[in-house]
C-alpha positions as CSV (number, residue, x, y, z in Angstrom):
1,X,-17.5,-12.6,-44.4
2,X,-19.5,-15.4,-42.8
3,X,-20.5,-13.9,-39.4
4,X,-23.5,-13.7,-37.2
5,X,-24.4,-11.8,-34.1
6,X,-25.0,-13.5,-30.7
7,X,-27.0,-11.4,-28.2
8,X,-28.1,-11.8,-24.7
9,X,-31.7,-11.3,-25.7
10,X,-31.7,-14.3,-28.1
11,X,-33.9,-17.1,-26.8
12,X,-33.8,-19.8,-29.4
13,X,-31.0,-21.3,-31.6
14,X,-28.5,-19.0,-30.0
15,X,-26.6,-19.0,-26.7
16,X,-27.7,-17.1,-23.7
17,X,-25.1,-14.9,-22.1
18,X,-25.7,-14.1,-18.5
19,X,-24.3,-10.7,-17.3
20,X,-24.0,-12.0,-13.8
21,X,-21.0,-14.2,-14.8
22,X,-17.5,-13.0,-14.3
23,X,-14.5,-12.7,-16.6
24,X,-11.9,-14.7,-18.5
25,X,-10.3,-17.0,-15.9
26,X,-7.7,-19.7,-15.7
27,X,-8.9,-23.3,-15.1
28,X,-8.9,-24.8,-11.6
29,X,-5.9,-27.0,-12.5
30,X,-3.8,-24.1,-13.8
31,X,-3.2,-22.8,-17.3
32,X,-2.9,-26.2,-19.0
33,X,-5.4,-26.9,-21.8
34,X,-8.2,-29.4,-21.1
35,X,-6.8,-32.6,-22.6
36,X,-8.1,-35.8,-24.0
37,X,-10.7,-34.2,-26.2
38,X,-13.1,-34.1,-23.2
39,X,-15.8,-31.5,-22.5
40,X,-14.5,-28.0,-22.8
41,X,-14.0,-25.9,-19.7
42,X,-16.7,-23.5,-20.7
43,X,-19.2,-26.3,-21.2
44,X,-18.4,-27.9,-17.9
45,X,-18.7,-24.6,-16.0
46,X,-22.0,-23.8,-17.6
47,X,-23.4,-27.1,-16.5
48,X,-22.0,-27.0,-13.0
49,X,-23.4,-23.5,-12.4
50,X,-26.8,-24.4,-13.8
51,X,-27.2,-21.2,-15.7
52,X,-30.9,-20.5,-15.9
53,X,-32.6,-21.6,-19.1
54,X,-29.3,-22.0,-21.0
55,X,-30.1,-24.5,-23.8
56,X,-27.2,-24.1,-26.1
57,X,-23.4,-24.0,-25.4
58,X,-21.3,-21.6,-27.3
59,X,-18.2,-23.5,-28.5
60,X,-15.2,-21.3,-28.7
61,X,-11.6,-22.2,-28.5
62,X,-9.0,-19.9,-26.9
63,X,-5.7,-20.0,-25.2
64,X,-4.6,-17.5,-22.6
65,X,-1.5,-17.9,-20.5
66,X,-3.3,-17.3,-17.2
67,X,-2.4,-18.8,-13.8
68,X,-5.1,-20.5,-11.8
69,X,-7.4,-18.0,-10.1
70,X,-6.2,-15.0,-12.1
71,X,-8.4,-13.3,-14.6
72,X,-8.3,-10.8,-17.5
73,X,-11.0,-8.5,-18.7
74,X,-11.6,-7.9,-22.4
75,X,-13.2,-4.7,-23.6
76,X,-15.0,-3.6,-26.7
77,X,-13.1,-4.3,-29.9
78,X,-10.9,-7.1,-28.4
79,X,-11.0,-10.6,-29.7
80,X,-10.6,-14.1,-28.2
81,X,-10.8,-17.7,-29.4
82,X,-8.7,-17.0,-32.5
83,X,-5.7,-19.1,-31.2
84,X,-7.7,-22.3,-30.6
85,X,-9.8,-21.8,-33.7
86,X,-6.8,-21.6,-36.0
87,X,-4.4,-24.0,-34.3
88,X,-6.7,-26.6,-32.8
89,X,-5.3,-26.3,-29.3
90,X,-7.8,-27.1,-26.5
91,X,-9.1,-24.0,-24.7
92,X,-7.6,-23.4,-21.3
93,X,-9.9,-20.7,-19.9
94,X,-13.5,-19.9,-19.3
95,X,-15.1,-16.8,-20.8
96,X,-18.0,-15.2,-19.0
97,X,-19.7,-11.8,-19.6
98,X,-19.6,-9.1,-16.9
99,X,-22.3,-7.0,-18.6
100,X,-24.8,-7.3,-21.4
101,X,-22.7,-8.1,-24.5
102,X,-23.0,-8.3,-28.2
103,X,-20.5,-10.6,-29.8
104,X,-19.5,-11.2,-33.4
105,X,-18.6,-14.8,-34.1
106,X,-16.3,-15.3,-37.1
107,X,-16.2,-18.9,-38.3
108,X,-12.9,-20.6,-39.0
109,X,-13.0,-20.6,-42.8
110,X,-13.8,-16.9,-42.9
111,X,-11.1,-16.2,-40.3
112,X,-8.5,-18.0,-42.4
113,X,-9.6,-16.2,-45.5
114,X,-9.4,-12.8,-43.7
115,X,-6.0,-13.5,-42.3
116,X,-4.7,-14.6,-45.7
117,X,-5.9,-11.5,-47.4
118,X,-5.1,-9.0,-44.7
119,X,-1.5,-8.5,-43.7
120,X,-2.6,-6.2,-40.9
121,X,-5.0,-8.8,-39.4
122,X,-2.3,-11.5,-39.6
123,X,0.1,-9.3,-37.8
124,X,-2.4,-8.6,-35.1
125,X,-3.3,-12.2,-34.6
126,X,0.3,-13.2,-34.5
127,X,1.0,-10.6,-31.9
128,X,-1.9,-11.9,-29.8
129,X,-0.5,-15.4,-30.1
130,X,3.0,-14.3,-29.0
131,X,1.6,-12.3,-26.1
132,X,-1.0,-14.8,-24.8
133,X,0.3,-18.3,-25.6
134,X,3.5,-18.8,-27.4
135,X,5.8,-18.7,-24.4
136,X,3.7,-21.3,-22.4
137,X,3.4,-23.6,-25.4
138,X,7.1,-23.5,-26.2
139,X,7.9,-24.0,-22.5
140,X,5.5,-27.0,-22.3
141,X,7.2,-28.9,-25.1
142,X,9.9,-31.4,-24.2
143,X,12.3,-29.6,-26.4
144,X,12.3,-26.3,-24.4
145,X,11.2,-27.6,-21.0
146,X,14.7,-27.3,-19.5
147,X,15.5,-23.8,-20.9
148,X,15.5,-20.7,-18.8
149,X,12.3,-18.7,-19.0
150,X,14.2,-15.6,-20.2
151,X,15.7,-17.6,-23.1
152,X,12.3,-19.0,-24.2
153,X,10.7,-15.6,-23.8
154,X,13.2,-14.0,-26.0
155,X,12.9,-16.8,-28.6
156,X,9.1,-16.4,-28.6
157,X,9.6,-12.8,-29.9
158,X,11.9,-13.8,-32.7
159,X,10.4,-16.9,-34.2
160,X,8.3,-16.8,-37.4
161,X,4.7,-18.1,-37.3
162,X,3.9,-19.9,-40.5
163,X,0.3,-20.7,-41.5
164,X,-0.1,-23.3,-44.3
165,X,-3.0,-24.0,-46.5
166,X,-3.6,-27.7,-47.5
167,X,-0.8,-29.2,-49.6
168,X,1.6,-26.3,-49.2
169,X,5.3,-27.2,-49.8
170,X,7.2,-26.3,-46.7
171,X,10.6,-27.7,-47.6
172,X,12.0,-29.4,-50.8
173,X,14.4,-32.3,-50.7
174,X,18.0,-31.1,-51.3
175,X,17.2,-27.4,-50.9
176,X,19.4,-25.4,-48.5
177,X,18.4,-25.8,-44.9
178,X,17.6,-22.4,-43.4
179,X,15.5,-23.1,-40.3
180,X,14.1,-25.5,-37.7
181,X,10.4,-26.1,-37.5
182,X,8.0,-27.1,-34.8
183,X,4.4,-28.1,-35.6
184,X,1.8,-26.1,-33.7
185,X,-1.2,-27.9,-35.2
186,X,-2.1,-30.1,-38.1
187,X,-0.1,-32.7,-39.9
188,X,3.0,-32.5,-42.1
189,X,3.8,-35.2,-44.7
190,X,7.5,-36.1,-45.2
191,X,8.4,-37.7,-48.6
192,X,11.6,-38.6,-50.5
193,X,12.5,-39.3,-54.1
194,X,12.5,-42.9,-55.1
195,X,13.3,-43.6,-58.8
196,X,11.2,-41.3,-60.8
197,X,8.6,-40.7,-58.1
198,X,8.0,-39.9,-54.5
199,X,7.3,-42.1,-51.5
200,X,5.9,-41.0,-48.1
201,X,8.4,-41.9,-45.4
202,X,6.8,-40.4,-42.3
203,X,4.6,-37.6,-40.9
204,X,4.7,-35.0,-38.2
205,X,1.9,-34.0,-35.8
206,X,1.4,-31.4,-33.1
207,X,4.5,-30.8,-31.0
208,X,6.9,-32.6,-33.4
209,X,9.9,-31.0,-35.1
210,X,11.5,-30.8,-38.5
211,X,15.2,-30.0,-39.2
212,X,17.1,-31.7,-36.4
213,X,18.6,-34.2,-38.8
214,X,19.8,-31.6,-41.3
215,X,21.1,-29.2,-38.6
216,X,23.0,-31.7,-36.5
217,X,24.5,-34.2,-39.0
218,X,27.7,-32.8,-40.4
219,X,27.8,-32.6,-44.2
220,X,24.1,-32.4,-44.5
221,X,23.5,-29.1,-46.3
222,X,20.1,-29.8,-47.9
223,X,16.8,-31.1,-46.6
224,X,16.7,-34.9,-46.6
225,X,12.9,-34.9,-47.1
226,X,10.3,-32.8,-48.8
227,X,7.7,-31.6,-46.3
228,X,4.2,-30.5,-47.2
229,X,1.1,-29.6,-45.1
230,X,-1.8,-32.0,-44.9
231,X,-5.0,-29.9,-44.5
232,X,-4.4,-26.7,-42.6
233,X,-1.2,-26.5,-40.5
234,X,0.4,-24.0,-38.2
235,X,4.2,-24.0,-37.6
236,X,6.8,-22.2,-35.5
237,X,9.9,-21.4,-37.6
238,X,13.2,-21.0,-35.7
239,X,16.1,-19.4,-37.6
240,X,19.2,-21.6,-38.0
241,X,21.4,-19.2,-35.9
242,X,18.9,-19.2,-33.0
243,X,18.8,-23.0,-33.2
244,X,22.5,-23.4,-32.8
245,X,22.7,-20.9,-30.0
246,X,20.1,-22.7,-28.0
247,X,21.6,-26.2,-28.4
248,X,25.1,-24.8,-27.5
249,X,23.7,-23.2,-24.3
250,X,21.5,-26.2,-23.4
251,X,23.3,-29.5,-24.2
252,X,20.4,-31.6,-23.0
253,X,18.3,-30.3,-25.9
254,X,20.9,-31.4,-28.4
255,X,20.9,-34.9,-26.9
256,X,17.1,-35.1,-27.3
257,X,17.3,-33.9,-30.9
258,X,19.9,-36.5,-31.7
259,X,17.6,-39.2,-30.6
260,X,14.8,-37.7,-32.7
261,X,17.2,-37.4,-35.7
262,X,18.3,-41.0,-35.4
263,X,14.7,-42.2,-35.1
264,X,13.7,-40.1,-38.2
265,X,16.6,-41.6,-40.3
266,X,15.6,-45.1,-39.3
267,X,12.0,-44.5,-40.0
268,X,12.7,-43.1,-43.5
269,X,15.1,-46.0,-44.2
270,X,12.5,-48.5,-43.2
271,X,9.8,-46.9,-45.4
272,X,12.1,-46.9,-48.4
273,X,12.9,-50.6,-48.0
274,X,9.3,-51.5,-47.2
275,X,7.0,-49.8,-49.7
276,X,4.0,-51.2,-47.9
277,X,4.8,-49.0,-44.9
278,X,5.0,-46.0,-47.1
279,X,1.6,-46.8,-48.6
280,X,0.1,-47.3,-45.2
281,X,1.3,-43.8,-44.0
282,X,0.1,-42.2,-47.2
283,X,-3.3,-43.9,-46.7
284,X,-3.5,-42.9,-43.1
285,X,-2.8,-39.2,-44.1
286,X,-5.2,-39.2,-47.1
287,X,-8.1,-41.0,-45.3
288,X,-7.7,-39.0,-42.0
289,X,-6.7,-42.0,-39.9
290,X,-4.0,-39.9,-38.2
291,X,-6.8,-37.6,-36.9
292,X,-8.9,-40.4,-35.4
293,X,-9.1,-41.4,-31.7
294,X,-11.5,-44.3,-32.3
295,X,-11.8,-45.9,-35.7
296,X,-14.2,-48.8,-36.5
297,X,-12.3,-51.4,-38.5
298,X,-13.6,-54.7,-39.7
299,X,-11.5,-57.7,-40.7
300,X,-13.0,-58.8,-43.9
301,X,-11.3,-62.2,-43.8
302,X,-13.4,-63.1,-40.8
303,X,-16.6,-61.0,-41.4
304,X,-19.6,-62.9,-42.7
305,X,-21.6,-59.8,-43.6
306,X,-24.2,-60.7,-41.0
307,X,-24.7,-57.0,-40.2
308,X,-25.1,-57.8,-36.4
309,X,-22.8,-54.8,-35.8
310,X,-25.2,-52.4,-37.6
311,X,-28.3,-54.0,-35.9
312,X,-26.6,-53.7,-32.5
313,X,-25.9,-50.1,-33.1
314,X,-29.6,-49.5,-34.2
315,X,-31.0,-51.2,-31.2
316,X,-28.9,-49.1,-28.9
317,X,-30.0,-45.8,-30.6
318,X,-33.7,-46.1,-30.9
319,X,-33.8,-48.0,-34.2
320,X,-31.5,-45.6,-36.1
321,X,-28.0,-47.0,-36.8
322,X,-25.2,-44.5,-36.4
323,X,-22.9,-45.9,-39.1
324,X,-22.9,-47.6,-42.4
325,X,-21.0,-50.9,-43.0
326,X,-19.3,-49.4,-46.0
327,X,-16.1,-47.4,-46.5
328,X,-12.5,-47.5,-47.7
329,X,-10.6,-50.8,-47.8
330,X,-7.0,-51.2,-46.8
331,X,-5.7,-54.7,-47.6
332,X,-8.3,-57.0,-46.0
333,X,-9.7,-54.4,-43.6
334,X,-12.7,-52.2,-44.0
335,X,-12.4,-48.7,-42.6
336,X,-16.1,-48.0,-42.0
337,X,-17.9,-44.7,-42.3
338,X,-18.3,-44.4,-38.6
339,X,-17.1,-41.3,-36.8
340,X,-13.4,-41.2,-36.1
341,X,-13.9,-38.9,-33.1
342,X,-11.1,-36.7,-34.5
343,X,-8.4,-34.9,-32.6
344,X,-9.5,-31.7,-34.3
345,X,-13.1,-32.3,-35.4
346,X,-14.1,-29.9,-38.2
347,X,-17.7,-31.1,-37.9
348,X,-18.0,-28.8,-34.9
349,X,-17.3,-25.7,-37.0
350,X,-20.3,-23.7,-38.0
351,X,-23.1,-25.6,-36.2
352,X,-25.6,-22.7,-35.6
353,X,-27.1,-24.3,-32.5
354,X,-24.3,-26.0,-30.8
355,X,-26.0,-29.4,-31.3
356,X,-22.8,-31.2,-32.2
357,X,-20.3,-31.1,-29.4
358,X,-17.7,-32.9,-27.4
359,X,-19.1,-34.8,-24.5
360,X,-17.4,-35.1,-21.1
361,X,-16.2,-38.7,-21.9
362,X,-12.8,-39.1,-23.5
363,X,-12.7,-37.9,-27.1
364,X,-16.4,-38.5,-27.9
365,X,-18.1,-36.1,-30.3
366,X,-21.9,-36.4,-30.1
367,X,-25.1,-34.7,-31.4
368,X,-27.9,-33.5,-29.2
369,X,-31.2,-34.3,-31.0
370,X,-33.3,-31.6,-29.3
371,X,-30.8,-28.9,-30.6
372,X,-30.3,-30.3,-34.1
373,X,-32.2,-28.4,-36.8
374,X,-31.0,-30.6,-39.7
375,X,-29.0,-27.9,-41.5
376,X,-26.5,-30.5,-42.6
377,X,-23.6,-28.2,-41.7
378,X,-21.8,-30.9,-39.8
379,X,-22.5,-33.6,-42.4
380,X,-21.1,-31.3,-45.1
381,X,-18.0,-30.5,-43.1
382,X,-17.1,-34.1,-42.2
383,X,-14.4,-35.2,-44.7
384,X,-15.2,-38.9,-44.0
385,X,-18.9,-39.1,-44.7
386,X,-19.5,-40.2,-41.1
387,X,-22.6,-38.1,-40.4
388,X,-25.9,-39.2,-41.9
389,X,-29.1,-37.2,-42.2
390,X,-32.2,-39.1,-40.9
391,X,-35.7,-38.2,-41.8
392,X,-37.8,-38.1,-38.7
393,X,-41.2,-38.3,-40.5
394,X,-42.4,-35.1,-39.0
395,X,-42.4,-31.4,-39.9
396,X,-41.2,-28.3,-38.1
397,X,-43.9,-26.3,-36.2
398,X,-45.2,-23.0,-37.5
399,X,-43.5,-21.1,-34.6
400,X,-40.1,-22.6,-35.4
401,X,-37.0,-20.3,-35.5
402,X,-35.4,-19.8,-37.9
403,X,-38.6,-19.1,-39.9
404,X,-37.2,-20.8,-43.0
405,X,-37.8,-24.2,-41.4
406,X,-41.5,-23.8,-40.7
407,X,-43.6,-26.5,-42.3
408,X,-40.6,-28.3,-43.8
409,X,-39.6,-31.9,-43.2
410,X,-37.7,-32.4,-40.0
411,X,-34.3,-34.1,-40.4
412,X,-31.7,-34.9,-37.8
413,X,-28.0,-35.5,-38.1
414,X,-26.9,-38.8,-36.7
415,X,-23.4,-40.2,-36.0
416,X,-21.5,-42.6,-33.9
417,X,-21.2,-41.5,-30.2
418,X,-19.2,-44.6,-29.1
419,X,-22.2,-45.6,-27.0
420,X,-20.6,-43.4,-24.3
421,X,-23.7,-43.6,-22.1
422,X,-23.6,-47.4,-22.0
423,X,-21.5,-49.3,-19.5
424,X,-20.9,-52.0,-22.1
425,X,-19.1,-49.7,-24.6
426,X,-19.6,-49.6,-28.4
427,X,-22.5,-51.9,-29.4
428,X,-20.9,-52.4,-32.9
429,X,-18.0,-54.2,-31.4
430,X,-19.9,-56.0,-28.7
431,X,-22.5,-57.3,-31.2
432,X,-20.0,-58.8,-33.6
433,X,-20.3,-62.6,-33.2
434,X,-16.9,-63.3,-34.8
435,X,-14.8,-60.6,-33.1
436,X,-13.9,-59.1,-36.5
437,X,-15.2,-55.6,-35.6
438,X,-12.7,-53.6,-33.6
439,X,-11.9,-50.1,-32.5
440,X,-8.4,-48.7,-33.1
441,X,-7.2,-45.5,-31.5
442,X,-3.9,-45.1,-33.4
443,X,-1.9,-46.2,-36.4
444,X,0.2,-48.4,-34.2
445,X,-3.0,-50.3,-33.1
446,X,-4.1,-50.7,-36.7
447,X,-0.8,-52.1,-37.7
448,X,-0.8,-54.5,-34.8
449,X,-4.2,-55.7,-35.9
450,X,-2.9,-56.4,-39.4
451,X,0.0,-58.3,-38.0
452,X,-2.4,-60.5,-35.9
453,X,-4.3,-61.3,-39.0
């Protein structure tokens, strides 16, 4: 498997673990995850405490249900970080060593492979998720917020945890409905038959549910939509009997689900009558627009191809533009190859030095030039070709670690950072003389921009 060791004695290209630090603790604001895609709790704490000579941040996602000020100590053989790594939930605790430690880091692709091939590992990881996080996550959703703690706790022990590889069929239209689903992470595509083919009618993201329409509307015995995973997806599956017991005990939940069911029916009906809406949703899922928090879009009806947006970007970043005025077209709009600043950025996975990271500003993902070794890991991971390798014109020194880089050309990975250090905001937008370059943070914003056109 793809693993590497991280030791306290490492002094270059690996994190430094300080034995003087304490244990796994809850955040100052309680056990809620750090939201908004900002700097992780671990990064923030490291900077605030000014750990001596720490050059690289170890990015690890984890989710413990710990109240503020309460800690838990992990011993040899125990694991952490698996919940956030597999589900994409932001980490809610800080991990510090209490003695000299040797850690094994298992990268996400390897962890997924190991869990898929080992029933014992999957069972262990599922148990850890139930023990550490499932109750708090269920309780935090609007669906179960009003339920008694005992009810949610009992439910957390009975639900089935479903892990989906990309394009896995979750439900088939007209098949018998046997359960209710809640999305833990990822995206689920909903489609229906139309003529001889299929159209996309909607999609689900983290925290949304599937099955309320079928289980509440009398006479609906089969699924009204086919559901499939888009990329990797984690689901909570609640048995049909458990679903009916809960809504019978808590009428407020049934009312909320009826609203969701009506909205889902209207949305599907609209997509069937307006094929363009279906095409837009399909494009958004295929091109990753649903992942993006800030997507650079250019109105080609107004754009004169002057490239002022690119020049403005280059001038802001030392002569190196952070995006290319190319990309996918949707109608009369260009979706540029500029970083989307994704909700769940896969470019962060596998960086050996921690050079690519979330900043402490909104959802911005940025690269630290002094830490980048030009390995292209982030560029290869990015599904949207938003990271470009730049030749610096120099070579790596003879004392460089890892040794394989010595004497070779030095490259840096570059990408949009939303000009987060500038008070003026993104230079690409500000430099456009015609106002045709815009940043959109959601599909709704994109659709409003198309209407304004």
